[in-house]
C-alpha positions in Angstrom: 29.9 51.1 134.3 29.9 47.6 135.3 32.8 45.7 136.8 35.2 44.6 134.1 39.1 44.3 132.7 39.6 45.7 129.3 42.4 43.8 128.1 45.1 44.2 124.8 44.9 47.9 124.7 47.9 50.8 123.8 47.2 52.7 127.2 47.3 56.9 126.6 46.5 57.7 129.7 46.6 62.2 129.8 49.6 62.9 131.9 52.1 63.0 128.5 53.3 59.8 129.2 54.1 57.8 126.0 51.8 54.9 125.0 52.1 51.8 126.8 50.5 48.5 126.2 48.1 47.1 129.4 44.9 46.3 130.6 42.7 48.6 132.7 40.4 47.2 135.6 37.1 48.9 136.3 35.0 48.4 139.5 31.7 50.3 139.4 32.5 54.4 138.3 36.7 54.2 138.9 39.3 52.6 137.3 40.9 49.9 140.0 44.1 48.9 138.2 46.2 50.3 135.5 48.9 47.5 134.5 51.6 47.4 131.8 51.4 43.5 131.9 48.7 41.2 130.7 46.1 40.3 133.6 44.3 37.5 134.1 40.4 38.3 134.5 38.9 37.6 137.6 36.4 34.4 138.2 32.9 36.0 136.5 34.8 39.2 135.4 33.4 40.7 132.3 36.4 40.9 129.6 36.4 43.5 126.9 38.9 42.4 124.1 40.4 46.2 122.9 41.9 44.1 119.8 45.0 46.6 120.2 42.9 49.7 120.2 44.4 53.1 121.7 41.9 53.5 125.6 42.7 57.4 126.6 40.5 59.2 128.8 37.2 61.4 127.6 37.7 64.3 126.2 36.7 67.3 128.3 35.0 70.5 126.1 35.5 74.0 128.6 33.5 76.3 126.7 30.4 74.0 126.0 27.3 75.7 124.7 24.6 72.3 124.7 21.0 74.6 123.9 23.1 76.7 121.3 20.6 74.6 118.2 23.4 75.6 115.3 21.1 78.0 113.9 22.0 81.5 114.1 21.4 83.8 117.1 17.8 85.4 115.6 16.5 81.5 115.4 18.0 80.5 118.1 15.6 83.0 120.2 12.6 82.1 118.6 13.0 78.6 119.4 10.0 77.9 121.7 11.4 76.5 125.3 9.4 73.0 124.8 11.5 72.2 121.3 14.7 74.2 122.7 15.0 71.9 125.6 15.0 68.6 123.3 17.4 70.1 121.1 19.6 70.5 124.1 19.2 67.0 125.5 20.1 66.3 121.5 23.5 67.9 121.6 24.2 66.3 124.9 24.1 62.6 123.6 25.7 63.8 120.5 28.9 65.3 122.7 29.1 62.0 124.2 29.0 59.9 121.1 31.4 62.4 119.8 34.1 61.4 123.1 33.5 64.1 125.0 32.6 63.0 128.5 32.7 65.8 130.7 32.1 69.5 129.6 31.8 73.0 131.4 29.0 75.0 129.8 29.9 78.5 128.4 26.5 80.0 128.3 23.1 78.6 128.0 20.7 80.0 125.7 17.9 79.8 128.2 18.0 80.7 132.3 17.2 76.6 133.2 18.6 74.9 130.0 21.6 73.6 131.5 20.3 73.0 135.1 17.7 71.0 133.9 19.8 69.1 131.9 22.3 68.6 134.3 19.9 67.0 137.0 18.4 64.2 134.1 22.4 63.8 133.6 23.1 63.5 137.3 19.7 61.3 137.4 21.0 58.7 134.4 17.8 59.8 132.9 19.3 60.9 129.8 23.0 60.4 128.3 25.4 63.3 128.1 28.8 64.5 129.6 29.3 65.4 133.1 28.2 69.2 132.8 29.0 72.4 135.1 26.0 74.0 134.6 25.8 77.9 133.1 23.1 80.1 132.6 23.0 83.2 129.4 25.9 85.0 129.4 26.1 88.3 131.1 26.4 91.4 129.2 25.6 95.3 129.1 23.9 97.5 126.7 25.9 97.1 123.1 27.6 94.4 124.3 27.8 91.0 123.2 24.7 89.4 122.6 22.7 92.8 123.0 20.7 92.8 119.6 18.1 95.4 121.1 17.4 98.1 118.6 16.0 101.6 119.5 13.0 101.2 117.7 12.0 97.9 118.3 10.6 96.5 122.1 13.3 96.2 124.2 14.1 91.9 125.5 16.4 91.8 129.0 17.2 88.5 127.6 17.4 89.5 123.5 19.4 86.3 122.0 21.6 83.8 124.5 22.4 86.6 126.9 20.7 88.7 129.7 21.6 92.4 129.5 22.2 94.2 132.8 23.6 97.7 133.3 25.6 98.9 136.8 26.0 96.4 139.8 22.6 96.2 141.1 21.4 95.1 138.0 24.1 92.8 137.8 23.8 91.3 141.0 19.9 91.0 140.6 20.9 88.6 137.3 23.7 86.9 139.2 21.3 86.3 142.5 18.4 85.2 140.2 20.9 82.6 138.1 22.1 81.7 141.2 18.6 80.4 143.0 17.8 78.5 139.5 20.8 76.6 140.4 23.7 77.5 138.2 27.5 76.3 138.8 28.9 79.0 136.8 28.4 82.6 135.9 29.3 83.7 132.5 30.4 87.4 131.9 31.2 89.0 128.7 33.6 91.7 129.4 34.9 92.4 126.0 33.3 93.2 122.8 33.7 91.0 119.9 33.2 90.6 116.4 29.7 89.2 116.6 26.7 90.6 118.2 28.0 94.0 119.7 28.5 97.3 119.3 31.9 97.0 120.4 35.0 95.3 118.4 36.9 93.1 120.1 39.8 95.4 121.3 37.1 97.4 123.4 35.8 96.4 126.7 32.5 98.0 127.6 31.8 96.1 131.0 33.1 97.9 134.4 35.2 97.1 137.3 32.0 97.8 139.1 30.1 95.7 137.5 32.1 92.8 137.3 33.2 93.3 141.3 29.2 92.8 141.6 28.9 89.5 139.9 32.2 88.2 141.8 30.3 89.4 145.2 27.5 87.2 144.3 29.7 84.1 142.9 31.5 84.2 146.3 28.6 84.2 148.4 26.9 81.3 146.5 30.3 79.7 145.9 29.9 80.0 142.1 32.8 79.9 140.1 32.8 82.7 136.8 34.0 82.7 133.5 34.1 85.3 130.9 34.6 86.5 127.3 37.6 88.2 127.0 39.0 89.1 123.6 40.5 92.4 124.8 44.0 93.0 126.9 42.0 95.7 129.3 39.2 92.7 129.6 41.9 89.9 130.4 43.4 92.0 132.9 40.4 93.1 134.4 39.5 88.6 134.8 42.5 88.1 136.2 42.2 91.3 139.4 38.9 90.2 140.2 40.0 86.2 140.2 38.2 85.2 137.5 39.3 81.6 136.7 38.1 80.4 133.2 39.1 83.5 130.7 37.7 82.7 127.1 39.5 84.3 123.7 42.1 86.4 125.1 43.5 87.2 121.2 44.2 90.5 121.7 46.8 90.0 124.9 49.5 92.9 125.1 52.3 92.2 127.3 50.6 93.6 130.5 47.9 91.1 130.3 50.1 88.1 129.2 52.4 89.4 132.5 48.9 89.3 135.0 47.9 85.8 133.5 51.8 84.3 133.8 50.9 85.5 137.6 47.8 83.7 138.0 48.9 80.9 136.1 48.5 78.5 138.6 44.6 79.4 138.6 43.6 80.4 135.8 43.1 78.7 132.5 42.8 80.2 128.9 40.4 78.6 126.5 41.1 80.1 122.9 37.9 78.6 121.1 39.2 79.2 118.1 37.2 76.9 115.8 34.5 79.9 115.3 37.2 82.4 114.3 39.1 79.7 111.9 36.1 78.2 110.0 35.1 81.9 109.7 38.3 82.5 107.9 37.7 80.3 105.6 34.4 81.0 104.7 34.1 81.6 101.1 31.1 82.8 100.7 29.5 80.6 103.3 26.8 81.9 105.8 26.6 85.3 104.4 29.9 86.6 105.7 31.2 89.2 103.6 35.1 89.1 102.4 35.7 92.3 104.7 34.2 90.0 107.2 36.1 87.3 106.4 39.3 89.5 106.2 38.3 90.5 109.9 38.8 87.3 110.9 41.9 86.3 109.3 43.4 89.3 111.4 41.9 87.7 114.6 43.2 84.8 113.6 46.4 85.7 112.9 46.6 88.1 116.1 45.5 84.3 118.2 48.3 82.4 116.4 50.7 84.9 117.9 49.3 85.5 121.3 48.9 81.7 122.2 52.2 81.3 121.1 53.7 83.4 123.5 51.5 82.3 126.5 52.9 78.7 125.8 56.5 79.8 126.0 54.8 81.4 129.8 53.4 78.0 130.8 49.8 79.6 131.0 47.5 76.8 130.7 45.4 76.7 127.4 42.9 74.4 126.5 41.3 73.3 123.2 37.5 74.0 122.4 34.7 76.0 122.9 31.5 77.8 121.2 30.3 74.8 118.6 26.6 75.1 118.2 26.3 77.7 115.4 25.5 77.3 112.0 29.1 77.6 111.1 30.1 75.1 114.1 27.8 72.7 114.6 27.5 70.2 117.3 29.6 67.1 117.2 32.6 69.3 115.2 34.4 69.5 119.0 37.7 67.2 118.1 38.4 70.1 115.1 40.0 72.3 118.0 42.5 69.5 118.7 43.4 69.4 115.0 43.6 73.4 115.2 45.5 73.0 118.2 48.4 70.5 116.3 47.9 72.2 112.6 47.8 76.1 113.2 48.9 76.5 116.6 51.8 74.0 116.4 51.2 72.1 119.4 52.4 68.1 119.2 49.6 66.0 119.8 50.2 64.9 122.9 50.4 68.2 124.4 46.8 68.8 122.5 45.7 65.3 124.3 47.0 66.2 127.5 45.4 69.6 127.2 42.0 68.1 126.5 42.3 65.6 129.1 44.3 66.0 131.9 44.1 69.8 131.7 40.4 69.1 131.3 39.9 67.6 134.3 41.9 70.8 136.2 38.9 73.2 134.6 36.2 70.8 135.5 37.6 71.4 139.3 38.5 67.3 139.6 42.0 67.0 139.3 43.2 63.3 139.3 39.8 62.3 139.2 39.1 63.2 135.3 41.4 63.2 132.3 43.4 60.7 133.2 43.8 56.6 132.8 45.0 56.1 136.4 43.9 54.2 139.7 41.5 55.7 141.3 40.1 58.1 138.8 36.6 57.5 137.3 36.3 55.6 134.6 35.4 58.1 131.9 37.5 56.0 129.2 37.4 56.8 125.4 38.3 53.7 123.0 39.9 54.5 120.1 40.7 52.5 117.0 44.1 54.2 115.6 46.4 56.1 116.8 45.4 59.5 117.8 49.3 60.5 118.2 49.3 59.3 114.5 47.0 61.5 112.9 45.2 63.8 115.7 42.2 63.9 113.0 40.6 60.2 113.9 39.0 61.9 116.9 36.7 63.8 114.8 35.1 60.2 113.1 33.0 59.1 116.0 32.6 55.5 113.9 36.6 54.5 115.2 35.2 55.5 119.6 33.1 53.9 121.5 
């Protein structure tokens, strides 16, 4: 962003402070000044009149799948890499246009898609959010993402996952992804209601396999995130120092105790969008009534568990799992609505989680997710008041 003064705005700074009228001066890529009183432009300084709109930090997506192409798993597998890269680039533009200026990837559908996209964004050659790149999800035989069938040819990467059994095989996959330049590794510790022979409440990945991945991550200075629906998988993740935990629907008291004990370093992103939408399927997407009931039970368990997390002070962030046919790209801000309408967060709490806590999960606290002097000028100008109606953030015509 070129140097400019943004005037006549209602500033929602991301800290939880009540919005206030003021102006914001930007110099280069950073915020130079936030003033609660009218500020005169400097000679030759470009001025942007916000016309009373809300100026807030750009949103952060903590569970991004930019290479998921709004299709089913088998169609994603069959997508040639050339078309797949173009779809990934389009999705990055869509995310930015939806007001999300940073994204932590929770997996790419092919090994190098995130890495190539991140390099192009960083170089300014394609538009997109600041991105922490991941590779395919790492799973075990029968785990989430292993869609192999015994009577068909075997594929090490059958869908959006890499299948590896035992510590040595896990080390090899992690080293390959580290070599290709990922920022993160993603482990599928628990089962799932999706493509998994194991249910959500079971944990097929072993301690030894997780330890092998952590060994490589530490050597390569990589971060690790994990799919953990079961209580056992959550405890395993905390025990091994994994800091980004997805879902955590079925936490028991021991799992909640573990999360609370590590709350200064751990983040939970429940990714409720997929569970909520499938619980409301009503015959869409081939979801049977029995499956709808299963997702209704999972949603109820999630609401109860996240309520207990909130009371324990565990950091919980909205967002995640957008890029499937039932959670298409561009609808990310639906998760903010879910936090308010389903989980009982106030709009302010939901926005702080999507901005300030988002900057923390990106590893840049104080730089991302805040409107304050010295922070990066990743700013969103919204027509209207998201504190009065959180749903307006789903309308891309109301923000810039």
